[in-house]
N, C-alpha and C positions, 0 to 999 in steps of 0.2 A: 583472127589476127583482129588488131584494132589500129587504127590509125588518128593520131591528133591532128588535125588541119589548122594551120595557125596563122594568124597573119590579123594584122590590124583592121580595124574599120574601114572598109571600102578595098580592100586587097582583092576581093572577089571570090574569096570562099563560098558564098553562097552560089553563086555561079558555076562554080568549081565542081562543088559538090550536085546541084542539079545536074550541068553537064555527063557528069560521071553517071548519076544514077540513068539518066537516059540513056546514055551509050551502052549501061551494062546490062539496061532491058533489052536492047534489042539484039546484042550478043549470048547473054545468058539465057539457060533453062531453069534457072530458078526464079522465086519472085523478089521484088525489091521494094524495100519499106522506104520513106523519105519520112523523120520525125522533124517538127519545127513546132514555134512557139508562135504560130498564127496559120493562115490560111493562103497567104498572098500569095503562093507558088503553084497555086492550082492550076492554073493555066500554061504554066512555063516547064511543068512535070508532065512525062508521058500518061498519057490515060491509064494506062497499066501500073503504074508505080503507084502504091499505094500509101497519099499521106496522111498522116497522123496528127493532128493539132494536140501536142502535150497539155495546153493551157486548159484543153476542156475535161481533162480528167486527174485534177488538184494537185498536178506535180509539183512540187516546190522544195525538195530536198533530194540531198544525193542517193539517199536509202530509197527512197520514193522513186525515183527516176531508174534506180537499178530494177527495181520491183518491176515498172512499168514495162521497161525493154526485154525484161523477162516474162513477163506476159506476153507479147508481144510474139516472141517467139515459142513459147508456148503454146500458142494458139495455131501458129503455121509453121509445119514442120520442113515447108519448101522455102523459107526464106534463107537467100544466099547471101544478102547484103544490106545493111541498115547504113542509111547516112542520117544524120544529125545535125542540122541548124537552129542557131538561136535559143539552143537551152539556157544558155548562160544569162536570158530575160527571165526566166521564172526560176533558176535553180540557179543558187549561189555557189559558184565553181570557184574554188582558191587553192592556194597552195597549200593549205592543209588537208584539205581534202580528195586531191587529184589523185593520190594513189589510191585511195578508196575506191575510188572511180574508177580508175583505171583498171586496176586490179579485178574488181566485178564487172567491166565491160570483156575483158580479157576472158574470163571463167565463164560469161555466158558465148562468147564467141566460138572459144575452143567446144563446151558443152554440144551445141547446136551446128558446128561447122559453120557460122555465118561471118564474113566480115563487117566490120562495124568503124566509121567514121564519123568521127565527131568534131564538126565545127566548132573552134574557140576564138576569141578577139584576143590572143596571146601572143606575143613574141617570143622565138626558141629560147632564150635565155630566161624567158620566166618560168618554163618547165624544168622540174628537177633533173639534173644530170641521168640519174639511173633509167629516166624514162625516153631517151634520144632516140632510140630505134622505133619508137611510134611516131615519129615527128614529121609530117610533110608540111614543109612553110611554104606561103606564099609571100609575095613580095609583091607590091604597088611598082607595075612599069611604068617607065617614065624618065 
């Protein structure tokens, strides 16, 4: 299963992803991975959640990103969930390639039995309607 975690900048996507990763680590028996474009959340994630800085690995295309996630899953068969935040800072994710990205992540998720959550600075209406079942939208409260 994959979920596109949507919301504008400042809507709490990063906090939601971190909270979910930390909570899942407390409750689950599988390994949890958090992929980001930097290391700034190293102290907010549970110490046993594996933080990976994708910018350290020359990831800059959708194809490269799918290979990167595939490599992470190939390395550790015990991954239960992958949380991805800020990847849009280093990979251009747009309406032309979102289907390719979504299909690739779904295939990896199914093959490896790992749920994948991808945070995007998008609104629900920005996502093609055929991907609506994958959406988890956050809104700014207040």
